DRENVORO-557241 format. One line per 10 residues: number of its first residue (from 1); for each residue z negated, x negated, y negated of C-alpha. Coordinates in steps of 0.1 Angstrom, whole numbers, plus 5000, padded with zeros to 4 digits. Last residue first. Layout:
// DRENVORO-557241
NUM	Z X Y  ...
// end
This chain:
// DRENVORO-557241
432	4592 7640 4756  4577 7666 4732  4550 7641 4721  4576 7615 4713  4595 7639 4691  4563 7649 4673  4555 7613 4666  4590 7605 4654  4590 7635 4631  4556 7625 4616
422	4567 7589 4611  4599 7600 4593  4580 7626 4572  4555 7600 4559  4519 7611 4565  4502 7621 4532  4467 7609 4527  4442 7637 4523  4431 7649 4488  4396 7649 4473
412	4389 7679 4451  4370 7698 4478  4347 7668 4484  4338 7666 4447  4332 7704 4446  4309 7700 4476  4290 7673 4457  4286 7697 4427  4273 7724 4451  4249 7700 4470
402	4220 7697 4445  4218 7732 4432  4223 7745 4468  4193 7724 4480  4171 7735 4451  4177 7772 4460  4173 7763 4497  4138 7748 4496  4118 7780 4499  4140 7790 4529
392	4129 7759 4548  4158 7739 4560  4162 7746 4597  4142 7727 4624  4165 7713 4651  4187 7735 4672  4182 7742 4709  4209 7732 4733  4231 7759 4747  4238 7740 4780
382	4273 7738 4793  4279 7701 4785  4244 7693 4798  4253 7705 4833  4220 7714 4851  4194 7696 4872  4164 7718 4879  4128 7709 4869  4126 7735 4841  4158 7721 4826
372	4169 7687 4838  4198 7665 4826  4215 7636 4843  4236 7610 4826  4254 7586 4850  4261 7555 4829  4293 7535 4834  4307 7502 4846  4329 7507 4877  4327 7515 4914
362	4291 7526 4914  4263 7528 4940  4234 7508 4924  4238 7485 4895  4271 7485 4876  4261 7480 4839  4257 7499 4807  4229 7488 4785  4193 7501 4780  4170 7524 4760
352	4188 7520 4726  4171 7545 4703  4193 7574 4692  4166 7601 4696  4133 7585 4693  4114 7568 4722  4077 7570 4732  4068 7543 4757  4049 7552 4789  4072 7534 4813
342	4090 7506 4797  4121 7504 4775  4152 7482 4771  4165 7485 4806  4192 7462 4820  4227 7465 4835  4220 7502 4838  4233 7522 4868  4215 7555 4858  4203 7574 4828
332	4179 7603 4833  4170 7633 4811  4141 7657 4810  4138 7692 4794  4113 7721 4796  4078 7709 4791  4090 7684 4765  4113 7654 4763  4105 7636 4796  4126 7605 4798
322	4140 7587 4829  4154 7552 4828  4176 7535 4854  4184 7503 4873  4204 7511 4904  4206 7548 4912  4220 7541 4946  4186 7527 4958  4159 7524 4932  4154 7503 4901
312	4127 7510 4874  4120 7526 4841  4103 7559 4848  4083 7584 4827  4096 7573 4793  4083 7597 4767  4105 7618 4745  4128 7622 4714  4163 7631 4723  4196 7617 4736
302	4181 7583 4742  4210 7559 4737  4228 7535 4761  4242 7504 4744  4275 7490 4758  4267 7459 4778  4294 7465 4804  4323 7483 4790  4323 7521 4789  4326 7550 4813
292	4304 7581 4808  4295 7599 4840  4280 7634 4839  4254 7640 4866  4247 7664 4894  4276 7653 4916  4275 7673 4948  4289 7656 4979  4311 7680 4998  4328 7662 5026
282	4362 7647 5024  4353 7623 5052  4327 7604 5032  4352 7581 5015  4374 7611 5007  4347 7625 4984  4345 7662 4977  4329 7676 4946  4315 7712 4949  4284 7708 4927
272	4304 7692 4899  4289 7676 4867  4318 7656 4853  4333 7623 4861  4350 7596 4839  4339 7611 4806  4350 7587 4779  4330 7565 4755  4330 7564 4718  4292 7563 4715
262	4271 7566 4746  4242 7590 4755  4263 7621 4749  4260 7654 4731  4228 7643 4713  4198 7666 4720  4173 7683 4697  4202 7694 4675  4212 7682 4641  4236 7699 4618
252	4208 7718 4600  4221 7750 4584  4219 7750 4546  4250 7772 4542  4272 7743 4530  4261 7722 4560  4229 7702 4564  4224 7665 4573  4188 7652 4577  4167 7628 4557
242	4131 7630 4569  4105 7638 4543  4079 7652 4567  4102 7677 4583  4095 7706 4559  4103 7682 4531  4139 7678 4543  4155 7650 4523  4192 7659 4521  4224 7642 4534
232	4252 7667 4531  4276 7677 4559  4305 7702 4557  4322 7715 4587  4357 7730 4586  4372 7746 4618  4409 7741 4622  4404 7723 4655  4381 7699 4638  4380 7697 4600
222	4353 7672 4590  4338 7671 4555  4313 7645 4545  4284 7637 4521  4260 7609 4515  4271 7587 4544  4247 7558 4551  4252 7526 4531  4282 7503 4538  4283 7466 4541
212	4277 7434 4520  4310 7428 4503  4309 7398 4480  4325 7406 4447  4300 7420 4422  4276 7390 4427  4265 7408 4460  4282 7441 4468  4271 7472 4487  4294 7501 4494
202	4282 7537 4488  4293 7568 4506  4314 7599 4502  4335 7610 4532  4365 7632 4539  4378 7640 4574  4408 7656 4591  4418 7667 4626  4456 7666 4628  4457 7652 4663
192	4428 7666 4681  4393 7652 4689  4381 7658 4724  4358 7629 4732  4343 7632 4697  4328 7665 4706  4317 7678 4672  4284 7696 4663  4256 7674 4676  4271 7639 4669
182	4285 7651 4635  4264 7627 4613  4263 7601 4641  4301 7601 4644  4304 7596 4607  4280 7567 4607  4298 7550 4636  4332 7553 4619  4316 7541 4586  4306 7510 4605
172	4344 7502 4607  4343 7495 4569  4372 7514 4553  4407 7502 4546  4422 7537 4549  4439 7527 4581  4406 7516 4595  4393 7551 4592  4423 7567 4609  4422 7540 4636
162	4385 7547 4643  4389 7584 4644  4417 7582 4670  4454 7588 4674  4468 7607 4645  4436 7617 4627  4441 7625 4591  4420 7605 4566  4397 7606 4536  4377 7581 4515
152	4355 7582 4485  4334 7552 4474  4303 7548 4453  4295 7513 4443  4260 7498 4449  4252 7463 4434  4228 7442 4454  4207 7414 4440  4202 7388 4467  4170 7392 4488
142	4139 7371 4494  4120 7355 4522  4092 7328 4519  4083 7293 4529  4060 7267 4513  4055 7229 4516  4030 7213 4493  4049 7190 4468  4085 7200 4470  4099 7211 4504
132	4105 7248 4495  4118 7266 4525  4136 7297 4513  4147 7325 4537  4177 7348 4529  4185 7385 4530  4216 7401 4516  4246 7386 4534  4225 7379 4565  4197 7355 4574
122	4211 7329 4550  4189 7299 4553  4178 7281 4521  4164 7246 4522  4148 7231 4491  4140 7196 4479  4161 7175 4503  4161 7138 4494  4188 7123 4472  4166 7091 4470
112	4187 7078 4441  4178 7107 4418  4197 7140 4417  4173 7157 4442  4187 7177 4470  4193 7214 4473  4203 7223 4508  4222 7256 4514  4227 7274 4547  4253 7297 4563
102	4248 7311 4598  4276 7302 4622  4254 7290 4650  4219 7306 4648  4186 7293 4635  4160 7308 4658  4140 7277 4668  4130 7270 4632  4111 7302 4631  4109 7310 4594
92	4084 7335 4580  4062 7341 4611  4066 7306 4623  4055 7291 4590  4026 7268 4599  4039 7250 4630  4076 7243 4624  4072 7239 4587  4043 7215 4592  4062 7195 4618
82	4092 7191 4594  4068 7180 4566  4051 7155 4589  4084 7142 4602  4099 7131 4568  4127 7148 4549  4155 7125 4541  4185 7148 4543  4196 7137 4578  4160 7142 4589
72	4161 7178 4576  4193 7187 4594  4180 7171 4626  4147 7190 4624  4165 7223 4618  4187 7219 4648  4225 7215 4650  4241 7212 4685  4268 7238 4677  4271 7242 4640
62	4250 7259 4614  4270 7265 4582  4274 7244 4551  4265 7242 4514  4251 7210 4498  4240 7213 4461  4229 7183 4441  4200 7197 4420  4189 7207 4385  4223 7223 4377
52	4216 7247 4406  4189 7265 4385  4169 7281 4413  4160 7318 4421  4183 7320 4451  4212 7312 4427  4211 7306 4389  4239 7288 4371  4223 7282 4337  4237 7301 4308
42	4260 7282 4285  4252 7285 4248  4285 7272 4233  4279 7251 4202  4307 7253 4176  4311 7222 4155  4326 7229 4121  4347 7202 4106  4352 7205 4068  4389 7201 4060
32	4383 7203 4022  4370 7239 4025  4404 7253 4018  4417 7237 4049  4390 7254 4069  4398 7287 4054  4434 7283 4064  4425 7274 4099  4403 7305 4101  4431 7327 4089
22	4455 7312 4115  4430 7318 4142  4425 7354 4131  4463 7359 4132  4464 7344 4167  4436 7367 4179  4454 7397 4166  4486 7385 4182  4469 7382 4216  4450 7415 4213
12	4482 7433 4205  4500 7417 4234  4472 7427 4258  4473 7463 4246  4511 7465 4248  4510 7451 4283  4485 7478 4294  4505 7504 4275  4536 7496 4294  4518 7492 4328
2	4503 7527 4326  4468 7535 4314
// end
């Protein structure tokens, strides 16, 4: 509907309503000016399961220096109740863990006491905790009603994937989600100008207007170096109902190993058996790892499922973790600021096993990633890593029936057009 027809529709409704009003007024006059009282049935304003009209509502956020006890005392809750909440409801609401900046709501009575009746702590935009102070104290967690809205988005990479996604007004978390979908098939350290993407996902809203984040990607298309790669989320019954991503030929996009242990990092030093170091008199000092530089505190991810065989600190390695994946492969992650796993733990691919630091022999924050095959260190970037379980052949007819309409939806999506002036300017700057 264009602007003209939109205005025409509104105008038509206006005059229609006006004529109806005139008609009603005429009827009223004909009825000896009889006054008719129209009663509007207003719905109660419900929030967190309470009718807010029954209370005085105080909304605020936790500030520096605030404590749960002080907030309750300020709102006329006595010590015994505060102590009962602190002691009896630790599993539901640990009063020591309220965080600065978190919103909360206090419902107080409308009588002269104005004492707190209910305390609601917003854990996040969806989840909240209710402490009911009336009669016998109780505490429980609940969720806001969430509305899911499907969204399509596409982009052309000019500088980076994150900038291309943000330019479309998309949640930054979609960048991480997209990188995880293609983590095994695309080297995100070597994206090219002109690479393209399309995504279909759902956004979450509370009360139809409050944005609450993005759901995992349902389908995607990524064109890298001219090679198109589709990705469709599908529940793989042959893998115990795990949702995996498959391409338009039912091939699993996942591999048993991630390409890198850090997201959106850069390779600062590659595996090199002939590396010479000036500090050591230009002697050959083999580098049997791949260094990924990133800021301190950046999460380090397990590149595959496995069991932690070492989580300790030693010499030039600094703090590190070593994982045995199977009888063939092991990996090691050096120079951590801190480990997040202990020896003997089983970890899943993508689990955070530590954070980037500068422990041991290192001139800057990074993780040295080492890769063993059959007990010998090799270059992981040159390894032909084994693929994950394929989609069972018996499931493929049902899979294609499911994804073909979604593929058509992706194919119909268009990429944003780059203005000619900007494109010319970019190309000119590249040629300088």
